N, C-alpha and C positions, 0 to 999 in steps of 0.2 A: 552874027552872034557874039556874046560879051565873050571874053576870056576866062571870067568867073563871075560870081553873083554874091551879094552880102544879104544876110537873111535876119531881118530885126526880130527879136523876140523880147517880151515883158519876163523878165527872170522869176516874178513872182507866179506866173502862169506856166511857163516852160522855160528852164533855164538851159545853159550849155552842160551844166553838171547833169541835170536830167536826161539831156541826149547822151550823154557818155556812160550814164546809168545803163539806158534802154539800148544802147548800141545802135539802133537804127530807129525812125519815126517817120510818119508821112506828113509832109508840110501842106496843108490843105487849110481851107476856110479864109482864103484872102480875098478881099472884094474890090481893091482899088484896080480899075482895068489896066493901068500901067504895070501894077505888080502882077496880075494875073497874066498879061501877055509875056512878063519875063519867066514868069513860072513856066509856061508852055515853050518857050524857047530852049528851055534846059534841055540835055541828053546826059544819058548815063555817063559817068566820068567827070562831070562838069565840077570845078573847085568851088568850093564856097567858104565865106567866113560868116560866123555867127557873131553878131552884134547885140547885146543886151542894152536895153532902154532903162528909164527909171532912173533908179539913182547912181547905176554904173556908166551908162552912156559910154561903151567900150565895145570895141572889138576882140573878144575874149576866147575865140577857138575856131576850128576848122572842121569842115563835112566834105563830104563827096556825094554828088547824086547817084542814086542806086537805080533807079527807074523813075520814068514819068507816065502817069495816065491821063491824057488829055481828051479823052472821049466825052467828059462834059467841059465844054469851052469855056464854060463860066466858073469851073471850079477844079481846074488840074490837081491832081493829088500827085506829088512828087515826094518819093521815098529817099530819104537821107541816111547816109551813114555816119556817125561821128568819127571826128579825125582827134586832134592834139589840142591842148589848150596852149594859148599864146603865152607865153612864159611873162611876158610884160604886156598885159592889156593895151591897146591903142585907144587912146580917150578922143571924144568928139572934138576936144578944145585941139589936140595934135593932127587930127584929121583936117579941121578947118583952116589950120595955119600952113598946111602943106600945099603946095602950088598944084599938084597933081590932081587935086579934089576940085579945084577953082570951078569947074564947070560940071562936076558929079551929081547927078540927082539927090545923092546923099547929104549934100551941102544945101542945093538948092529947092529940093522938094522932101522937107524934113520929115514929112508923113509916110512917105513912101517904104514898104514894108519889103520890098525884093528889090534890092538896086544892082544895075550892072556895074562890073569893076573892069578896068584894064588890067593888062598883066602886070603893069607897073604898081597898079593901085593894089593890086592882090598882094605882091611881094613887100609893099611897104607895110600893109596891114597884119601880114603874117611874120614878118620881120625875118623872111627867108633871104 
């Protein structure tokens, strides 16, 4: 199991600010088999990084898994709780330039919407 995961979202559909406003949401509707597998592997307390696609292309905030309902293996429903905004969002350019991400699906499989992160990758993205 991964130390953490990155969740990609299109800000015009659901932004990190929307998550902060809502406090919690259910992350579902993911169809890529690798992304679905990653959702099913999450457990309550799993740390998350929220990454906004589109014009931002940046890691912008954190969240935590509250619960996982994997009763439908093709559409797991992961309830997440908003964390804090990342003070200085980490751009895709910065991510690609960092050797920590050389073998990451974030760089190698650009369309993957749920990406496992190592502890070191999570620390870099959250600037902790």
